[in-house]
N, CA, C and O atoms as CSV, one atom per row, in Angstrom:
chain,resi,resn,atom,element,x,y,z
A,1,MET,N,N,0.764,-1.629,0.092
A,1,MET,CA,C,-0.131,-0.236,-0.324
A,1,MET,C,C,0.664,1.306,0.140
A,1,MET,O,O,0.999,1.373,1.322
A,2,PRO,N,N,0.953,2.475,-0.720
A,2,PRO,CA,C,1.628,3.783,-1.017
A,2,PRO,C,C,1.361,4.306,0.489
A,2,PRO,O,O,0.513,3.972,1.317
A,3,VAL,N,N,2.261,5.121,0.522
A,3,VAL,CA,C,1.632,5.844,1.858
A,3,VAL,C,C,1.537,7.310,1.412
A,3,VAL,O,O,2.133,7.934,0.534
A,4,THR,N,N,0.461,7.706,2.427
A,4,THR,CA,C,-0.518,9.235,1.908
A,4,THR,C,C,0.050,9.973,3.238
A,4,THR,O,O,-0.082,9.493,4.364
A,5,HIS,N,N,0.673,11.156,2.972
A,5,HIS,CA,C,0.585,11.972,4.283
A,5,HIS,C,C,-0.118,13.267,3.858
A,5,HIS,O,O,-0.123,13.617,2.678
A,6,VAL,N,N,-0.662,13.915,4.747
A,6,VAL,CA,C,-1.347,15.057,4.736
A,6,VAL,C,C,-0.817,15.958,5.073
A,6,VAL,O,O,-0.049,15.575,5.954
A,7,GLY,N,N,-0.664,17.522,4.865
A,7,GLY,CA,C,0.114,18.173,5.926
A,7,GLY,C,C,1.481,18.625,5.271
A,7,GLY,O,O,1.606,18.565,4.048
A,8,GLY,N,N,2.409,19.033,6.004
A,8,GLY,CA,C,3.680,19.620,5.467
A,8,GLY,C,C,4.428,18.633,5.272
A,8,GLY,O,O,3.848,17.597,5.597
A,9,PRO,N,N,5.486,18.460,4.878
A,9,PRO,CA,C,6.539,17.378,4.336
A,9,PRO,C,C,7.074,17.054,5.546
A,9,PRO,O,O,7.253,17.776,6.527
A,10,ALA,N,N,7.389,15.536,5.330
A,10,ALA,CA,C,8.049,14.932,6.496
A,10,ALA,C,C,8.826,13.801,5.982
A,10,ALA,O,O,8.240,12.999,5.254
A,11,VAL,N,N,10.209,13.605,6.293
A,11,VAL,CA,C,10.968,12.358,6.201
A,11,VAL,C,C,10.251,10.895,6.582
A,11,VAL,O,O,10.209,10.543,7.760
A,12,TRP,N,N,9.761,10.167,5.652
A,12,TRP,CA,C,9.541,8.867,5.883
A,12,TRP,C,C,10.242,7.732,6.124
A,12,TRP,O,O,10.771,7.643,5.017
A,13,GLY,N,N,10.587,6.940,6.634
A,13,GLY,CA,C,10.801,5.381,6.146
A,13,GLY,C,C,12.575,5.241,6.464
A,13,GLY,O,O,13.204,6.271,6.708
A,14,CYS,N,N,13.071,4.288,6.442
A,14,CYS,CA,C,14.721,4.745,5.949
A,14,CYS,C,C,14.717,4.327,4.552
A,14,CYS,O,O,13.864,3.767,3.864
A,15,ALA,N,N,16.495,4.961,4.197
A,15,ALA,CA,C,16.073,4.368,2.638
A,15,ALA,C,C,17.164,3.475,2.357
A,15,ALA,O,O,17.925,2.961,3.177
A,16,ALA,N,N,17.156,3.356,1.189
A,16,ALA,CA,C,17.274,1.520,1.381
A,16,ALA,C,C,19.148,1.214,1.331
A,16,ALA,O,O,19.913,1.185,0.367
A,17,TRP,N,N,19.369,1.044,2.643
A,17,TRP,CA,C,20.632,0.803,3.190
A,17,TRP,C,C,21.240,-0.618,3.459
A,17,TRP,O,O,20.585,-1.080,4.393
A,18,THR,N,N,22.079,-1.414,3.114
A,18,THR,CA,C,22.317,-2.857,3.691
A,18,THR,C,C,23.722,-2.789,4.356
A,18,THR,O,O,24.645,-2.005,4.137
A,19,ILE,N,N,23.631,-3.779,5.189
A,19,ILE,CA,C,24.731,-3.811,6.546
A,19,ILE,C,C,25.534,-5.010,6.289
A,19,ILE,O,O,25.036,-6.085,5.955
A,20,THR,N,N,26.823,-4.796,6.456
A,20,THR,CA,C,27.785,-6.088,6.504
A,20,THR,C,C,28.622,-6.719,7.218
A,20,THR,O,O,29.714,-6.397,6.751
A,21,VAL,N,N,28.784,-7.419,8.064
A,21,VAL,CA,C,29.061,-7.688,9.437
A,21,VAL,C,C,30.199,-8.316,9.091
A,21,VAL,O,O,29.997,-9.293,8.371
A,22,GLY,N,N,31.577,-8.049,9.407
A,22,GLY,CA,C,32.594,-8.616,9.925
A,22,GLY,C,C,33.223,-8.187,8.018
A,22,GLY,O,O,32.529,-7.608,7.183
A,23,SER,N,N,34.413,-8.604,7.840
A,23,SER,CA,C,35.655,-8.170,7.056
A,23,SER,C,C,36.380,-9.162,6.256
A,23,SER,O,O,37.132,-9.994,6.763
A,24,GLY,N,N,36.088,-9.041,4.691
A,24,GLY,CA,C,37.070,-10.128,4.225
A,24,GLY,C,C,36.300,-11.803,4.815
A,24,GLY,O,O,35.162,-12.142,5.141
A,25,ALA,N,N,37.813,-12.602,4.699
A,25,ALA,CA,C,36.989,-13.769,5.044
A,25,ALA,C,C,36.469,-13.662,6.547
A,25,ALA,O,O,35.900,-14.715,6.837
A,26,GLY,N,N,36.469,-13.004,7.309
A,26,GLY,CA,C,35.667,-12.968,8.409
A,26,GLY,C,C,34.103,-12.661,7.854
A,26,GLY,O,O,33.228,-13.071,8.616
A,27,THR,N,N,33.791,-12.211,7.026
A,27,THR,CA,C,32.205,-11.783,6.856
A,27,THR,C,C,31.384,-12.551,7.482
A,27,THR,O,O,31.631,-13.723,7.198
A,28,VAL,N,N,30.466,-12.438,8.248
A,28,VAL,CA,C,30.087,-13.362,8.878
A,28,VAL,C,C,28.313,-13.526,8.389
A,28,VAL,O,O,27.624,-14.542,8.482
A,29,VAL,N,N,27.863,-12.021,7.807
A,29,VAL,CA,C,26.622,-11.090,7.298
A,29,VAL,C,C,26.726,-10.079,6.599
A,29,VAL,O,O,27.108,-8.954,6.923
A,30,SER,N,N,26.209,-10.669,5.122
A,30,SER,CA,C,26.129,-9.649,4.489
A,30,SER,C,C,24.966,-9.413,3.816
A,30,SER,O,O,24.479,-10.490,3.474
A,31,GLY,N,N,24.283,-8.449,3.463
A,31,GLY,CA,C,23.143,-7.824,2.803
A,31,GLY,C,C,22.259,-7.730,3.876
A,31,GLY,O,O,21.196,-8.295,3.618
A,32,ALA,N,N,22.309,-7.147,5.157
A,32,ALA,CA,C,21.437,-7.401,5.894
A,32,ALA,C,C,20.407,-5.968,5.503
A,32,ALA,O,O,20.778,-4.942,4.932
A,33,ILE,N,N,19.028,-6.297,6.018
A,33,ILE,CA,C,18.409,-4.984,5.465
A,33,ILE,C,C,17.728,-4.407,6.416
A,33,ILE,O,O,16.896,-5.005,7.098
A,34,LEU,N,N,18.138,-2.727,6.592
A,34,LEU,CA,C,17.567,-1.592,7.825
A,34,LEU,C,C,16.278,-1.482,7.680
A,34,LEU,O,O,15.599,-1.230,6.685
A,35,SER,N,N,15.900,-1.771,9.162
A,35,SER,CA,C,14.754,-1.290,8.688
A,35,SER,C,C,14.064,0.130,9.901
A,35,SER,O,O,12.954,0.662,9.911
A,36,SER,N,N,15.195,0.344,10.730
A,36,SER,CA,C,15.329,1.730,11.925
A,36,SER,C,C,16.804,2.165,11.881
A,36,SER,O,O,17.825,1.535,11.603
A,37,GLN,N,N,16.576,3.540,12.273
A,37,GLN,CA,C,17.792,3.939,12.319
A,37,GLN,C,C,17.609,4.919,13.615
A,37,GLN,O,O,16.574,5.432,14.041
A,38,ASP,N,N,19.039,5.020,14.139
A,38,ASP,CA,C,18.530,6.283,15.210
A,38,ASP,C,C,19.938,6.780,15.300
A,38,ASP,O,O,20.797,5.972,15.655
A,39,VAL,N,N,20.249,7.905,15.045
A,39,VAL,CA,C,21.803,8.580,14.426
A,39,VAL,C,C,21.994,10.037,15.620
A,39,VAL,O,O,21.279,11.037,15.553
A,40,SER,N,N,23.043,9.850,16.593
A,40,SER,CA,C,23.536,11.103,17.561
A,40,SER,C,C,25.208,11.269,17.214
A,40,SER,O,O,26.006,10.347,17.046
A,41,SER,N,N,25.560,13.172,17.147
A,41,SER,CA,C,26.712,12.930,17.177
A,41,SER,C,C,27.505,12.920,18.673
A,41,SER,O,O,26.896,13.364,19.645
A,42,ASP,N,N,28.704,12.468,18.809
A,42,ASP,CA,C,28.834,12.389,20.058
A,42,ASP,C,C,30.574,13.312,19.909
A,42,ASP,O,O,31.135,13.485,18.827
A,43,ALA,N,N,31.043,13.701,21.040
A,43,ALA,CA,C,32.309,13.995,21.775
A,43,ALA,C,C,32.455,14.328,23.271
A,43,ALA,O,O,31.671,14.874,24.048
A,44,LYS,N,N,33.451,13.933,23.408
A,44,LYS,CA,C,34.027,14.101,25.174
A,44,LYS,C,C,33.782,15.619,24.998
A,44,LYS,O,O,33.530,16.292,23.998
A,45,GLU,N,N,33.982,16.016,26.654
A,45,GLU,CA,C,34.485,17.282,26.615
A,45,GLU,C,C,34.815,17.455,27.851
A,45,GLU,O,O,34.505,16.633,28.713
A,46,VAL,N,N,35.657,18.821,28.170
A,46,VAL,CA,C,36.375,18.708,29.470
A,46,VAL,C,C,35.645,20.557,29.797
A,46,VAL,O,O,35.607,21.502,29.009
A,47,MET,N,N,35.314,20.502,30.792
A,47,MET,CA,C,34.660,22.126,31.394
A,47,MET,C,C,36.015,22.673,32.203
A,47,MET,O,O,36.573,22.125,33.153
A,48,HIS,N,N,36.422,24.090,31.447
A,48,HIS,CA,C,37.351,24.611,32.411
A,48,HIS,C,C,37.045,25.849,33.174
A,48,HIS,O,O,36.609,26.917,32.743
A,49,THR,N,N,37.396,25.461,34.548
A,49,THR,CA,C,36.422,26.536,35.391
A,49,THR,C,C,37.640,27.541,35.964
A,49,THR,O,O,38.866,27.440,35.936
A,50,ASP,N,N,36.643,28.654,36.546
A,50,ASP,CA,C,37.296,29.537,37.065
A,50,ASP,C,C,37.609,29.143,38.374
A,50,ASP,O,O,36.653,28.891,39.108
A,51,GLY,N,N,38.824,29.028,38.855
A,51,GLY,CA,C,39.313,28.934,40.262
A,51,GLY,C,C,38.955,29.861,41.155
A,51,GLY,O,O,39.172,29.514,42.316
A,52,THR,N,N,38.583,30.694,41.047
A,52,THR,CA,C,38.030,31.804,42.264
A,52,THR,C,C,36.642,31.750,42.226
A,52,THR,O,O,36.099,31.997,43.302
A,53,THR,N,N,36.081,31.553,41.496
A,53,THR,CA,C,34.405,31.870,41.332
A,53,THR,C,C,33.785,30.052,40.959
A,53,THR,O,O,32.590,30.038,40.662
A,54,GLY,N,N,34.272,29.064,40.960
A,54,GLY,CA,C,33.849,28.081,40.185
A,54,GLY,C,C,33.091,28.395,39.028
A,54,GLY,O,O,32.189,27.558,38.979
A,55,GLY,N,N,33.002,29.172,38.081
A,55,GLY,CA,C,32.148,29.800,37.121
A,55,GLY,C,C,32.753,29.132,35.978
A,55,GLY,O,O,33.961,28.899,36.004
A,56,THR,N,N,31.886,28.726,34.759
A,56,THR,CA,C,32.368,27.714,33.804
A,56,THR,C,C,33.220,28.970,32.773
A,56,THR,O,O,32.500,29.795,32.210
A,57,ARG,N,N,34.288,29.025,32.636
A,57,ARG,CA,C,35.490,29.910,31.798
A,57,ARG,C,C,35.534,29.435,29.849
A,57,ARG,O,O,35.994,30.164,28.970
A,58,GLY,N,N,35.006,28.254,29.675
A,58,GLY,CA,C,35.723,27.507,28.638
A,58,GLY,C,C,34.691,25.703,28.935
A,58,GLY,O,O,34.191,25.081,29.872
A,59,ILE,N,N,34.851,25.583,27.631
A,59,ILE,CA,C,34.805,24.525,27.320
A,59,ILE,C,C,35.493,23.418,26.334
A,59,ILE,O,O,34.868,23.640,25.297
A,60,THR,N,N,36.387,22.377,26.037
A,60,THR,CA,C,36.986,21.990,24.994
A,60,THR,C,C,36.415,20.671,24.996
A,60,THR,O,O,36.369,19.856,25.918
A,61,PHE,N,N,35.977,20.589,23.791
A,61,PHE,CA,C,35.316,18.903,22.707
A,61,PHE,C,C,36.410,18.521,22.002
A,61,PHE,O,O,37.089,19.267,21.296
A,62,PHE,N,N,36.614,17.186,22.217
A,62,PHE,CA,C,37.472,16.238,21.248
A,62,PHE,C,C,36.897,15.187,21.336
A,62,PHE,O,O,35.916,14.883,22.014
A,63,ASP,N,N,37.601,14.506,20.529
A,63,ASP,CA,C,37.346,12.553,20.101
A,63,ASP,C,C,35.698,12.261,19.450
A,63,ASP,O,O,34.976,11.352,19.861
A,64,THR,N,N,35.331,13.192,18.419
A,64,THR,CA,C,34.176,13.517,18.259
A,64,THR,C,C,33.740,12.568,17.039
A,64,THR,O,O,34.410,12.377,16.024
A,65,GLY,N,N,32.643,12.080,17.299
A,65,GLY,CA,C,32.422,11.258,16.125
A,65,GLY,C,C,30.936,10.750,16.196
A,65,GLY,O,O,30.231,11.750,16.327
A,66,LYS,N,N,30.258,9.746,16.168
A,66,LYS,CA,C,29.056,9.498,16.059
A,66,LYS,C,C,28.574,8.068,16.252
A,66,LYS,O,O,29.284,7.063,16.252
A,67,THR,N,N,27.045,8.143,16.444
A,67,THR,CA,C,26.906,6.224,17.207
A,67,THR,C,C,25.268,6.423,16.516
A,67,THR,O,O,24.431,7.292,16.757
A,68,VAL,N,N,25.222,5.408,15.706
A,68,VAL,CA,C,24.151,4.798,15.120
A,68,VAL,C,C,23.670,3.384,15.534
A,68,VAL,O,O,24.330,2.345,15.561
A,69,GLN,N,N,22.555,3.555,15.804
A,69,GLN,CA,C,21.612,2.237,16.602
A,69,GLN,C,C,20.660,1.962,15.213
A,69,GLN,O,O,20.140,2.860,14.551
A,70,VAL,N,N,20.584,0.845,15.000
A,70,VAL,CA,C,19.962,0.190,13.800
A,70,VAL,C,C,19.552,-0.958,14.017
A,70,VAL,O,O,20.260,-1.881,14.422
A,71,GLU,N,N,18.004,-1.038,13.693
A,71,GLU,CA,C,17.120,-2.518,13.477
A,71,GLU,C,C,17.322,-2.943,12.107
A,71,GLU,O,O,16.998,-2.145,11.227
A,72,CYS,N,N,17.778,-4.004,11.798
A,72,CYS,CA,C,17.852,-4.917,10.711
A,72,CYS,C,C,17.435,-6.493,10.856
A,72,CYS,O,O,17.089,-7.184,11.815
A,73,TYR,N,N,17.654,-6.776,9.268
A,73,TYR,CA,C,17.051,-8.525,8.978
A,73,TYR,C,C,17.686,-8.896,7.903
A,73,TYR,O,O,18.283,-8.348,6.976
A,74,VAL,N,N,17.389,-10.089,8.281
A,74,VAL,CA,C,18.036,-10.760,6.850
A,74,VAL,C,C,17.101,-11.464,6.151
A,74,VAL,O,O,16.278,-12.128,6.781
A,75,GLN,N,N,17.077,-11.430,4.697
A,75,GLN,CA,C,15.972,-11.652,4.049
A,75,GLN,C,C,16.913,-12.778,2.846
A,75,GLN,O,O,17.890,-12.467,2.165
A,76,ARG,N,N,16.244,-14.035,2.911
A,76,ARG,CA,C,17.318,-15.189,1.707
A,76,ARG,C,C,16.165,-15.842,1.278
A,76,ARG,O,O,15.085,-16.009,1.846
A,77,ASP,N,N,16.736,-16.321,-0.262
A,77,ASP,CA,C,15.673,-16.812,-1.329
A,77,ASP,C,C,15.950,-18.315,-0.548
A,77,ASP,O,O,16.072,-19.025,-1.546
A,78,THR,N,N,16.095,-19.080,0.425
A,78,THR,CA,C,15.602,-20.668,0.784
A,78,THR,C,C,15.752,-20.374,2.436
A,78,THR,O,O,16.522,-19.653,3.071
A,79,VAL,N,N,14.605,-21.310,2.851
A,79,VAL,CA,C,14.660,-21.653,4.549
A,79,VAL,C,C,16.062,-22.000,5.288
A,79,VAL,O,O,16.385,-21.724,6.443
A,80,ALA,N,N,16.816,-22.697,4.270
A,80,ALA,CA,C,18.044,-22.919,4.834
A,80,ALA,C,C,18.920,-21.751,4.553
A,80,ALA,O,O,19.936,-21.814,5.245
A,81,ASN,N,N,18.886,-20.820,3.865
A,81,ASN,CA,C,20.032,-19.739,3.947
A,81,ASN,C,C,19.716,-18.557,5.134
A,81,ASN,O,O,20.395,-17.783,5.808
A,82,ALA,N,N,18.015,-18.948,4.955
A,82,ALA,CA,C,17.505,-17.515,6.168
A,82,ALA,C,C,17.918,-18.223,7.254
A,82,ALA,O,O,18.080,-17.399,8.154
A,83,ILE,N,N,18.250,-19.646,7.762
A,83,ILE,CA,C,18.702,-19.834,9.108
A,83,ILE,C,C,20.154,-19.058,9.881
A,83,ILE,O,O,20.446,-18.607,10.989
A,84,THR,N,N,20.731,-19.214,8.692
A,84,THR,CA,C,22.050,-18.559,8.945
A,84,THR,C,C,22.258,-16.890,9.019
A,84,THR,O,O,23.302,-16.239,9.026
A,85,SER,N,N,20.926,-16.475,9.069
A,85,SER,CA,C,21.115,-15.685,9.660
A,85,SER,C,C,20.835,-14.829,10.738
A,85,SER,O,O,20.699,-13.611,10.849
A,86,LYS,N,N,20.758,-16.316,11.925
A,86,LYS,CA,C,20.844,-15.874,13.300
A,86,LYS,C,C,22.306,-15.517,13.544
A,86,LYS,O,O,22.503,-15.232,14.725
A,87,ASN,N,N,23.253,-15.459,12.865
A,87,ASN,CA,C,24.529,-15.046,12.994
A,87,ASN,C,C,24.992,-13.601,12.767
A,87,ASN,O,O,26.158,-13.264,12.561
A,88,LEU,N,N,23.692,-12.617,12.847
A,88,LEU,CA,C,23.561,-11.280,12.917
A,88,LEU,C,C,23.780,-10.978,14.055
A,88,LEU,O,O,22.982,-10.138,14.470
A,89,LEU,N,N,24.862,-11.437,15.089
A,89,LEU,CA,C,24.958,-11.083,16.259
A,89,LEU,C,C,26.791,-10.502,16.599
A,89,LEU,O,O,27.673,-11.149,17.163
A,90,PRO,N,N,26.843,-9.575,16.215
A,90,PRO,CA,C,28.429,-9.397,15.723
A,90,PRO,C,C,29.040,-8.878,17.583
A,90,PRO,O,O,28.301,-8.116,18.207
A,91,VAL,N,N,30.276,-9.342,18.213
A,91,VAL,CA,C,30.549,-9.273,19.122
A,91,VAL,C,C,31.643,-7.746,19.143
A,91,VAL,O,O,32.362,-7.296,18.251
A,92,LYS,N,N,31.341,-7.163,20.785
A,92,LYS,CA,C,31.626,-5.953,20.688
A,92,LYS,C,C,33.206,-6.059,20.106
A,92,LYS,O,O,34.026,-6.887,20.503
A,93,GLY,N,N,33.531,-4.666,18.707
A,93,GLY,CA,C,34.831,-4.577,18.475
A,93,GLY,C,C,34.348,-5.196,17.163
A,93,GLY,O,O,34.997,-4.415,16.466
A,94,THR,N,N,33.826,-5.851,16.403
A,94,THR,CA,C,33.474,-6.081,14.996
A,94,THR,C,C,33.176,-5.484,13.894
A,94,THR,O,O,31.993,-5.675,13.610
A,95,ARG,N,N,33.952,-4.585,12.843
A,95,ARG,CA,C,33.638,-4.147,11.999
A,95,ARG,C,C,32.563,-4.363,11.383
A,95,ARG,O,O,32.455,-5.471,10.855
A,96,VAL,N,N,31.441,-3.395,11.251
A,96,VAL,CA,C,30.333,-3.383,10.307
A,96,VAL,C,C,30.030,-2.291,9.490
A,96,VAL,O,O,30.030,-1.141,9.928
A,97,VAL,N,N,29.667,-2.690,7.858
A,97,VAL,CA,C,29.919,-1.459,6.800
A,97,VAL,C,C,28.499,-1.358,6.486
A,97,VAL,O,O,27.750,-2.288,6.187
A,98,ILE,N,N,28.156,0.152,6.612
A,98,ILE,CA,C,26.463,0.347,5.987
A,98,ILE,C,C,26.961,0.976,4.803
A,98,ILE,O,O,27.919,1.748,4.757
A,99,THR,N,N,25.986,0.455,3.499
A,99,THR,CA,C,26.132,1.143,2.409
A,99,THR,C,C,24.893,1.435,1.949
A,99,THR,O,O,23.842,1.172,2.532
A,100,ALA,N,N,25.059,2.180,0.515
A,100,ALA,CA,C,23.491,2.424,0.128
A,100,ALA,C,C,23.359,1.768,-0.838
A,100,ALA,O,O,24.242,1.630,-1.684
A,101,ALA,N,N,21.935,1.109,-0.896
A,101,ALA,CA,C,21.363,0.558,-2.237
A,101,ALA,C,C,21.215,2.026,-3.665
A,101,ALA,O,O,21.637,2.317,-4.784
A,102,ALA,N,N,20.440,2.453,-2.724
A,102,ALA,CA,C,20.263,4.014,-3.356
A,102,ALA,C,C,20.835,5.231,-2.908
A,102,ALA,O,O,20.260,5.942,-2.084
A,103,PRO,N,N,21.723,5.458,-3.309
A,103,PRO,CA,C,22.212,6.870,-2.409
A,103,PRO,C,C,21.078,7.706,-1.355
A,103,PRO,O,O,19.863,7.509,-1.390
A,104,ASP,N,N,21.481,8.266,-0.819
A,104,ASP,CA,C,20.549,9.008,0.202
A,104,ASP,C,C,21.136,9.663,1.238
A,104,ASP,O,O,20.844,9.482,2.420
A,105,SER,N,N,22.204,10.647,0.705
A,105,SER,CA,C,22.826,11.558,1.516
A,105,SER,C,C,21.981,12.241,2.392
A,105,SER,O,O,22.507,13.230,2.902
A,106,SER,N,N,21.030,12.051,2.663
A,106,SER,CA,C,20.526,13.203,3.662
A,106,SER,C,C,20.447,12.464,5.095
A,106,SER,O,O,20.040,12.906,6.170
A,107,ASP,N,N,21.006,11.107,4.741
A,107,ASP,CA,C,20.751,10.426,6.561
A,107,ASP,C,C,21.979,10.307,6.844
A,107,ASP,O,O,22.283,10.087,8.016
A,108,ARG,N,N,23.178,10.446,5.657
A,108,ARG,CA,C,24.842,10.115,6.176
A,108,ARG,C,C,24.849,8.895,6.632
A,108,ARG,O,O,26.011,8.815,7.030
A,109,ILE,N,N,24.521,8.216,6.781
A,109,ILE,CA,C,24.875,6.914,7.916
A,109,ILE,C,C,25.999,5.937,7.008
A,109,ILE,O,O,26.808,5.171,7.530
A,110,ALA,N,N,25.847,6.152,5.613
A,110,ALA,CA,C,27.084,4.991,5.052
A,110,ALA,C,C,28.004,5.232,5.766
A,110,ALA,O,O,27.987,6.247,6.463
A,111,GLY,N,N,29.120,4.304,5.781
A,111,GLY,CA,C,30.731,4.250,6.305
A,111,GLY,C,C,30.608,2.803,7.031
A,111,GLY,O,O,29.735,1.945,6.894
A,112,THR,N,N,31.915,2.814,7.953
A,112,THR,CA,C,32.548,1.949,8.407
A,112,THR,C,C,32.650,1.826,9.912
A,112,THR,O,O,33.535,2.532,10.394
A,113,TYR,N,N,32.041,1.188,10.659
A,113,TYR,CA,C,31.578,1.414,11.930
A,113,TYR,C,C,31.964,0.281,13.083
A,113,TYR,O,O,31.870,-0.870,12.657
A,114,ILE,N,N,32.386,0.404,14.480
A,114,ILE,CA,C,32.675,-0.841,15.180
A,114,ILE,C,C,31.623,-0.804,16.155
A,114,ILE,O,O,31.150,0.197,16.693
A,115,CYS,N,N,31.235,-2.291,16.359
A,115,CYS,CA,C,30.167,-2.626,17.136
A,115,CYS,C,C,30.428,-2.377,18.228
A,115,CYS,O,O,31.544,-2.778,18.558
A,116,MET,N,N,29.786,-1.792,19.094
A,116,MET,CA,C,29.595,-1.527,20.554
A,116,MET,C,C,28.348,-2.482,21.183
A,116,MET,O,O,28.672,-3.022,22.240
A,117,ALA,N,N,27.564,-2.654,20.914
A,117,ALA,CA,C,26.931,-3.517,21.645
A,117,ALA,C,C,25.862,-4.373,20.528
A,117,ALA,O,O,25.579,-3.624,19.593
A,118,SER,N,N,25.289,-5.575,20.418
A,118,SER,CA,C,24.389,-6.176,19.854
A,118,SER,C,C,23.315,-7.026,20.096
A,118,SER,O,O,23.621,-8.109,20.595
A,119,SER,N,N,22.138,-6.823,19.875
A,119,SER,CA,C,21.059,-8.380,20.523
A,119,SER,C,C,19.920,-8.243,19.701
A,119,SER,O,O,19.444,-7.253,19.144
A,120,GLN,N,N,19.529,-9.582,19.735
A,120,GLN,CA,C,18.478,-10.119,19.082
A,120,GLN,C,C,17.150,-10.397,19.699
A,120,GLN,O,O,17.116,-10.859,20.840
A,121,ARG,N,N,16.036,-10.152,19.029
A,121,ARG,CA,C,14.677,-10.359,19.190
A,121,ARG,C,C,14.359,-11.287,18.281
A,121,ARG,O,O,14.888,-11.141,17.179
A,122,ARG,N,N,13.475,-12.419,18.466
A,122,ARG,CA,C,12.805,-13.489,17.943
A,122,ARG,C,C,11.476,-13.439,18.518
A,122,ARG,O,O,11.234,-13.051,19.661
A,123,SER,N,N,10.632,-13.844,17.682
A,123,SER,CA,C,9.600,-13.586,18.199
A,123,SER,C,C,8.583,-15.000,17.106
A,123,SER,O,O,8.883,-15.278,15.945
A,124,ASN,N,N,7.474,-15.631,17.863
A,124,ASN,CA,C,6.591,-16.702,16.972
A,124,ASN,C,C,5.728,-15.987,15.869
A,124,ASN,O,O,5.067,-16.543,14.992
A,125,SER,N,N,5.886,-14.475,16.121
A,125,SER,CA,C,4.951,-13.743,14.798
A,125,SER,C,C,5.625,-12.662,14.072
A,125,SER,O,O,5.061,-11.914,13.274
A,126,ASP,N,N,6.858,-12.623,14.393
A,126,ASP,CA,C,7.622,-11.949,13.019
A,126,ASP,C,C,9.074,-12.331,13.404
A,126,ASP,O,O,9.545,-13.041,14.293
A,127,LYS,N,N,9.553,-11.666,12.502
A,127,LYS,CA,C,10.898,-12.108,11.493
A,127,LYS,C,C,11.931,-11.655,12.891
A,127,LYS,O,O,11.730,-10.903,13.845
A,128,MET,N,N,13.186,-12.569,12.453
A,128,MET,CA,C,14.089,-12.145,13.613
A,128,MET,C,C,14.776,-10.711,13.424
A,128,MET,O,O,15.349,-10.412,12.377
A,129,VAL,N,N,14.657,-9.706,14.703
A,129,VAL,CA,C,15.225,-8.635,14.012
A,129,VAL,C,C,16.627,-8.645,14.816
A,129,VAL,O,O,16.666,-9.600,15.593
A,130,ALA,N,N,17.810,-7.826,14.841
A,130,ALA,CA,C,18.926,-7.695,15.369
A,130,ALA,C,C,18.973,-6.245,15.787
A,130,ALA,O,O,18.514,-5.406,15.012
A,131,THR,N,N,19.500,-5.869,16.972
A,131,THR,CA,C,19.490,-4.548,16.820
A,131,THR,C,C,21.211,-4.008,17.176
A,131,THR,O,O,21.876,-4.792,17.854
A,132,LEU,N,N,21.569,-3.310,16.930
A,132,LEU,CA,C,23.145,-3.158,16.600
A,132,LEU,C,C,23.435,-1.596,16.642
A,132,LEU,O,O,23.106,-0.755,15.806
A,133,THR,N,N,24.292,-1.387,18.095
A,133,THR,CA,C,24.854,-0.039,18.513
A,133,THR,C,C,25.971,-0.039,17.737
A,133,THR,O,O,26.562,-1.116,17.652
A,134,LEU,N,N,26.509,1.108,17.015
A,134,LEU,CA,C,27.492,1.256,16.255
A,134,LEU,C,C,28.418,2.635,16.570
A,134,LEU,O,O,28.038,3.757,16.904
A,135,GLN,N,N,29.471,2.235,16.389
A,135,GLN,CA,C,30.390,3.913,16.474
A,135,GLN,C,C,31.276,3.823,15.615
A,135,GLN,O,O,31.800,2.818,15.135
A,136,GLN,N,N,31.469,5.043,15.393
A,136,GLN,CA,C,32.446,6.027,14.048
A,136,GLN,C,C,33.339,6.850,14.879
A,136,GLN,O,O,32.746,7.331,15.844
A,137,TRP,N,N,34.319,7.093,14.814
A,137,TRP,CA,C,35.250,8.313,15.261
A,137,TRP,C,C,35.772,9.292,14.149
A,137,TRP,O,O,36.215,8.653,13.195
A,138,ASP,N,N,35.848,10.576,13.996
A,138,ASP,CA,C,36.453,11.599,13.443
A,138,ASP,C,C,37.762,11.350,13.154
A,138,ASP,O,O,38.083,11.383,11.966
A,139,GLU,N,N,38.695,11.076,14.087
A,139,GLU,CA,C,39.952,10.498,13.993
A,139,GLU,C,C,40.434,8.903,13.616
A,139,GLU,O,O,41.607,8.545,13.518
A,140,ILE,N,N,39.461,8.199,13.465
A,140,ILE,CA,C,40.019,6.894,12.476
A,140,ILE,C,C,39.909,6.567,11.083
A,140,ILE,O,O,38.901,5.901,10.844
A,141,SER,N,N,40.385,6.737,10.424
A,141,SER,CA,C,40.066,6.275,9.207
A,141,SER,C,C,40.055,4.860,8.633
A,141,SER,O,O,39.401,4.594,7.624
A,142,ASP,N,N,40.860,3.864,9.353
A,142,ASP,CA,C,40.807,2.532,8.973
A,142,ASP,C,C,40.547,1.666,10.007
A,142,ASP,O,O,41.181,1.619,11.062
A,143,TYR,N,N,39.479,0.885,9.656
A,143,TYR,CA,C,38.849,0.380,10.537
A,143,TYR,C,C,39.157,-1.638,10.554
A,143,TYR,O,O,38.550,-2.567,11.086
A,144,THR,N,N,40.222,-1.562,9.799
A,144,THR,CA,C,40.371,-2.864,9.488
A,144,THR,C,C,41.022,-3.776,10.804
A,144,THR,O,O,42.153,-3.426,11.140
A,145,PRO,N,N,40.506,-4.725,11.446
A,145,PRO,CA,C,41.355,-5.287,12.822
A,145,PRO,C,C,42.896,-5.636,12.659
A,145,PRO,O,O,43.339,-6.421,11.821
A,146,VAL,N,N,43.487,-5.076,13.398
A,146,VAL,CA,C,44.519,-5.473,13.681
A,146,VAL,C,C,44.921,-7.032,13.800
A,146,VAL,O,O,44.421,-7.587,14.778
A,147,SER,N,N,45.624,-7.722,13.090
A,147,SER,CA,C,46.379,-9.112,13.692
A,147,SER,C,C,46.725,-9.482,14.940
A,147,SER,O,O,47.420,-8.750,15.645
A,148,GLN,N,N,46.339,-10.489,15.285
A,148,GLN,CA,C,46.800,-10.728,16.933
A,148,GLN,C,C,48.069,-11.343,16.864
A,148,GLN,O,O,48.942,-11.283,17.730
A,149,THR,N,N,48.138,-12.137,15.423
A,149,THR,CA,C,48.840,-13.037,15.303
A,149,THR,C,C,50.550,-12.467,15.759
A,149,THR,O,O,51.496,-13.253,15.713
């Protein structure tokens, strides 16, 4: 059913984003479909106070980046392939890439992130949905895991 909106214009729904969990030979799941997203920008801060009055004299912001929380699911061509979608639960520290199938620069979430938390919701009346909390820092340009060997 097409969406009908009455009144002022509003952004509705998510763009056609897909998610890849892992990288290279370590790819666990690719092509996960995004069903919702929350985006926030982050920065650490240090308050500089006046030693006499205790009043704030300045604030330094650093370590900027953004946090993206997404809900996504995996859809496959067969039941057997769909069962592998349960692997969409990356551990903390896993590299996650969000790409746009149809570019939508207004959302600006495409990019490479580190998984900071993940959970799954399963139900008898709906598909399995994974919630991923992802972090990206402005100072980091390469999110490829360093070999531990």
